[in-house]
C-alpha positions, 0 to 999 in steps of 0.5 A: 485517528492518525496518519503514517507517511511513507515515501518510496524514494526515487526509482532506478532501473530504466524507463518503464522498468524502474523500481523502489521499495520502502518500509515503515520504521515503526510498526503500524497498529490499528484499523486501516481506514484509508490510503492516499497515494501521490505519484511523483514524476514528470509525468510518472509512467502509465505502466506504474504499479504500486503495491501496499502490504504488510511486511509479515514475520517477526511475530506478525501474521504473514504478509498481506497485500491490501492495495494494488494499483496496476498501470496507474499514475493518478493520485487519489484516496483508496479505501481497502476493506476486508470481507468479514467471516462467520465463526465457521470461516465462511465469508459473509455476503457484502459484509466488509470492515476496516483492515486490521494491521499490527505490522510494518507496512511496505510500499513498492513502486514498479514499472516506473520511469527513473526518478519517479516515486510515490508518497503514501499516507495511511489513515489508521484508527 
């Protein structure tokens, strides 16, 4: 098990509409077990949105969003899962597993106040 840390850097753009984006500098490889999101600001705007997704392209599969937090400002753990499919492509009812990643990961913070940021830790197996 390992963790990968990402900080978006401080947002700019104005109160309630500031944004920032950061992408990992190395490819994340493995099964995503959990995501911790820490909001930084004084206090962060209640309108803040955070999106965590794969970058896509450069030999990796198309981009896939695995966590979206909307109008939130409370730090915490999140455990995204992916629905498992059978060999005919049908989703299996209530059968979930870790999210596989072989890509760079991008974190975006939007609708924040100036100088807000988020720290994100990916727990990968």
